[in-house]
C-alpha positions as a LaTeX table, in Angstrom:
\begin{tabular}{lrrr}
\hline
Residue & $x$ (\AA) & $y$ (\AA) & $z$ (\AA) \\
\hline
Met1 & 117.88 & 70.42 & 99.83 \\
Asp2 & 115.54 & 72.90 & 98.36 \\
Lys3 & 117.55 & 75.15 & 95.97 \\
Leu4 & 115.63 & 78.38 & 96.84 \\
Leu5 & 115.89 & 77.58 & 100.55 \\
Asn6 & 119.57 & 77.15 & 100.07 \\
Asn7 & 119.84 & 80.49 & 98.44 \\
Lys8 & 117.79 & 82.32 & 101.11 \\
Leu9 & 119.94 & 80.61 & 103.78 \\
Leu10 & 123.09 & 81.80 & 102.01 \\
Ala11 & 121.73 & 85.43 & 101.86 \\
Tyr12 & 120.90 & 85.08 & 105.63 \\
Ala13 & 124.47 & 83.98 & 106.40 \\
Asn14 & 125.87 & 86.99 & 104.68 \\
Asn15 & 123.44 & 89.46 & 106.31 \\
Pro16 & 121.64 & 88.09 & 109.29 \\
Gln17 & 120.52 & 91.57 & 110.51 \\
Asp18 & 118.61 & 92.34 & 107.28 \\
Ala19 & 114.90 & 92.23 & 108.01 \\
Phe20 & 113.85 & 91.45 & 104.47 \\
Val21 & 116.31 & 88.54 & 104.20 \\
Asn22 & 114.85 & 87.13 & 107.42 \\
Phe23 & 111.38 & 87.75 & 106.19 \\
Glu24 & 112.09 & 85.89 & 102.78 \\
Leu25 & 113.63 & 83.03 & 104.65 \\
Gly26 & 110.57 & 82.77 & 107.01 \\
Val27 & 108.27 & 82.81 & 104.04 \\
Arg28 & 110.16 & 80.00 & 102.20 \\
Tyr29 & 110.08 & 77.91 & 105.39 \\
Met30 & 106.31 & 78.59 & 105.61 \\
Gln31 & 105.88 & 77.46 & 101.86 \\
Leu32 & 107.75 & 74.30 & 102.84 \\
Gly33 & 105.46 & 73.71 & 105.79 \\
Gln34 & 108.21 & 74.18 & 108.29 \\
Arg35 & 106.17 & 76.51 & 110.59 \\
Ala36 & 108.39 & 76.71 & 113.60 \\
Ser37 & 111.32 & 77.77 & 111.44 \\
Ala38 & 109.10 & 80.12 & 109.62 \\
Ile39 & 108.04 & 81.91 & 112.87 \\
Ser40 & 111.58 & 82.28 & 114.03 \\
Tyr41 & 112.55 & 84.29 & 110.86 \\
Thr42 & 109.35 & 86.29 & 110.38 \\
Leu43 & 109.26 & 87.31 & 114.11 \\
Arg44 & 112.94 & 88.25 & 113.81 \\
Ala45 & 112.11 & 90.28 & 110.63 \\
Ala46 & 109.32 & 92.06 & 112.49 \\
Glu47 & 111.71 & 93.04 & 115.26 \\
Leu48 & 114.49 & 94.22 & 112.89 \\
Thr49 & 112.46 & 96.23 & 110.58 \\
Asp50 & 111.51 & 99.96 & 110.63 \\
Asp51 & 108.93 & 99.13 & 107.83 \\
Asn52 & 105.46 & 99.00 & 109.46 \\
Asp53 & 104.03 & 97.24 & 106.41 \\
Leu54 & 106.80 & 94.49 & 106.65 \\
Ala55 & 106.34 & 94.09 & 110.38 \\
Tyr56 & 102.55 & 93.90 & 109.96 \\
Thr57 & 102.77 & 91.23 & 107.29 \\
Cys58 & 105.17 & 89.30 & 109.49 \\
Leu59 & 102.76 & 89.30 & 112.49 \\
Leu60 & 99.89 & 88.12 & 110.20 \\
Leu61 & 102.01 & 85.34 & 108.94 \\
Asn62 & 103.14 & 84.38 & 112.39 \\
Tyr63 & 99.33 & 84.18 & 113.31 \\
Glu64 & 98.68 & 81.79 & 110.48 \\
Asn65 & 101.69 & 79.60 & 111.39 \\
Leu66 & 100.85 & 79.51 & 115.05 \\
Asn67 & 96.98 & 79.04 & 114.56 \\
Val68 & 97.46 & 75.75 & 112.86 \\
Gln69 & 99.50 & 74.28 & 115.77 \\
Val70 & 97.59 & 72.61 & 118.65 \\
Gly71 & 97.68 & 74.58 & 121.80 \\
Arg72 & 99.06 & 77.74 & 120.27 \\
Ser73 & 95.90 & 79.77 & 119.66 \\
His74 & 96.49 & 82.18 & 122.55 \\
Ser75 & 100.01 & 83.05 & 121.09 \\
Ala76 & 98.45 & 83.18 & 117.66 \\
Lys77 & 95.83 & 85.69 & 118.89 \\
Gly78 & 98.62 & 87.76 & 120.44 \\
Gln79 & 100.22 & 88.24 & 117.00 \\
Leu80 & 96.99 & 89.68 & 115.69 \\
Leu81 & 96.70 & 91.94 & 118.67 \\
His82 & 100.19 & 93.19 & 118.23 \\
Ala83 & 99.44 & 93.75 & 114.50 \\
Ile84 & 96.39 & 95.88 & 115.33 \\
Thr85 & 98.46 & 97.91 & 117.86 \\
Leu86 & 101.15 & 98.51 & 115.07 \\
Gln87 & 98.65 & 99.48 & 112.39 \\
Pro88 & 95.12 & 99.99 & 113.85 \\
Asn89 & 93.60 & 101.49 & 110.63 \\
Arg90 & 94.07 & 98.36 & 108.65 \\
Pro91 & 91.40 & 95.69 & 108.35 \\
Glu92 & 93.41 & 92.44 & 107.76 \\
Ala93 & 94.25 & 91.60 & 111.40 \\
Tyr94 & 90.77 & 92.61 & 112.44 \\
Tyr95 & 89.17 & 90.24 & 109.94 \\
Met96 & 91.55 & 87.41 & 111.12 \\
Leu97 & 90.60 & 88.17 & 114.61 \\
Ser98 & 86.95 & 87.79 & 113.72 \\
Leu99 & 87.80 & 84.40 & 112.23 \\
Tyr100 & 89.63 & 83.49 & 115.48 \\
Phe101 & 86.72 & 84.44 & 117.66 \\
Glu102 & 84.29 & 82.63 & 115.40 \\
Thr103 & 86.16 & 79.28 & 115.98 \\
Lys104 & 85.80 & 79.94 & 119.66 \\
Gln105 & 82.00 & 80.69 & 119.26 \\
Gln106 & 82.59 & 84.19 & 120.72 \\
Trp107 & 80.08 & 85.65 & 118.49 \\
Gln108 & 79.84 & 89.14 & 119.83 \\
Glu109 & 83.64 & 89.56 & 119.63 \\
Ala110 & 83.70 & 88.19 & 116.19 \\
Tyr111 & 80.91 & 90.50 & 115.01 \\
Thr112 & 82.52 & 93.58 & 116.68 \\
Val113 & 85.95 & 93.18 & 115.20 \\
Ala114 & 84.35 & 92.37 & 111.75 \\
Ser115 & 82.40 & 95.60 & 112.04 \\
Ile116 & 85.64 & 97.52 & 112.64 \\
Ala117 & 87.38 & 95.81 & 109.76 \\
Glu118 & 84.53 & 96.71 & 107.51 \\
Thr119 & 85.23 & 100.48 & 107.94 \\
Leu120 & 88.96 & 100.23 & 107.14 \\
Lys121 & 90.87 & 99.93 & 103.87 \\
Pro122 & 93.67 & 97.31 & 103.32 \\
Gly123 & 97.22 & 98.37 & 102.83 \\
Thr124 & 100.38 & 96.85 & 101.48 \\
Thr125 & 101.42 & 93.33 & 102.49 \\
Tyr126 & 104.75 & 91.69 & 101.43 \\
Ala127 & 103.19 & 88.26 & 101.03 \\
Glu128 & 99.83 & 86.63 & 100.55 \\
Val129 & 97.90 & 86.78 & 103.96 \\
Asn130 & 94.46 & 85.24 & 104.68 \\
Tyr131 & 92.52 & 88.37 & 103.69 \\
Pro132 & 90.07 & 87.78 & 100.83 \\
Gly133 & 89.40 & 91.41 & 100.18 \\
Glu134 & 86.85 & 94.00 & 101.17 \\
Tyr135 & 83.90 & 91.46 & 101.24 \\
Gly136 & 85.69 & 89.48 & 104.01 \\
Pro137 & 84.55 & 91.50 & 106.94 \\
Met138 & 80.92 & 91.63 & 105.62 \\
Leu139 & 80.83 & 87.98 & 105.25 \\
Gln140 & 82.08 & 87.68 & 108.77 \\
Lys141 & 79.28 & 89.90 & 110.03 \\
Ala142 & 76.69 & 88.06 & 108.10 \\
Ile143 & 77.85 & 84.75 & 109.59 \\
Thr144 & 78.54 & 85.85 & 113.26 \\
Gly145 & 75.46 & 88.26 & 113.23 \\
Trp146 & 73.18 & 85.32 & 112.76 \\
Tyr147 & 74.21 & 83.83 & 116.06 \\
Leu148 & 73.46 & 87.18 & 117.70 \\
Gly149 & 69.94 & 87.24 & 116.64 \\
Tyr150 & 70.67 & 89.71 & 113.63 \\
Gly151 & 68.63 & 87.45 & 111.23 \\
Gln152 & 67.38 & 90.22 & 108.81 \\
Glu153 & 70.72 & 91.84 & 108.66 \\
Ser154 & 72.54 & 88.49 & 108.02 \\
Arg155 & 70.10 & 87.55 & 105.26 \\
Arg156 & 70.51 & 91.10 & 103.66 \\
Leu157 & 74.37 & 90.77 & 103.88 \\
Phe158 & 74.28 & 87.24 & 102.24 \\
Arg159 & 72.07 & 88.51 & 99.47 \\
Glu160 & 74.51 & 91.37 & 98.79 \\
Leu161 & 77.60 & 89.14 & 99.00 \\
Ile162 & 76.10 & 86.64 & 96.46 \\
Glu163 & 76.11 & 89.55 & 93.82 \\
Asp164 & 79.71 & 90.37 & 94.46 \\
Thr165 & 81.88 & 89.11 & 91.67 \\
Thr166 & 84.98 & 89.34 & 93.66 \\
Val167 & 83.94 & 86.73 & 96.12 \\
Arg168 & 86.17 & 83.56 & 96.14 \\
Thr169 & 84.63 & 80.17 & 95.05 \\
Asp170 & 85.08 & 78.69 & 98.58 \\
His171 & 83.26 & 81.72 & 100.10 \\
Arg172 & 80.53 & 81.76 & 97.50 \\
Arg173 & 79.79 & 78.19 & 98.52 \\
Val174 & 79.38 & 79.30 & 102.12 \\
Ile175 & 77.21 & 82.29 & 101.07 \\
Glu176 & 75.02 & 79.94 & 98.87 \\
Asn177 & 74.57 & 77.45 & 101.70 \\
Asn178 & 73.62 & 80.15 & 104.16 \\
Ile179 & 71.10 & 81.66 & 101.80 \\
Lys180 & 69.49 & 78.17 & 101.28 \\
Asn181 & 69.50 & 77.29 & 104.94 \\
Leu182 & 68.44 & 80.78 & 106.47 \\
Gly183 & 65.66 & 81.33 & 103.93 \\
\hline
\end{tabular}
């Protein structure tokens, strides 16, 4: 058995009502690819904690774990909506919701929530979540805006993004391909 997991399970056995112990156990299960177990503990942590940043992090992780499972996208979206209700002034859940809508080709919804995310500042998370940084919402606006007929704006945003040194390599390739293909 994984030694780190064993330590986390022992901590849980000693204190099952501790939100952070539940969170750490959920994160470890997520790292091991055991998504159903991960969801159980991060959901429990979100329910047990009074720390809104911890609860918010748990909901974002639950989204990631549910979203990769076939037939669970509606439940995944619910985690993001819950996170937004919990902390409406943070961009991470709006950004992820934009990605969700993009996969459904719901361009207006994706563009709208990316626009909201763009106006907000990120906060503290207790684990790595799928938020690339402040350029993320702008990238989503550039991508989804194209499908709404906002060609000039999309091209301008892609040109701004290509100059941003904080853009991750995988996103940089997307930007470069869009600049090339959109003219």
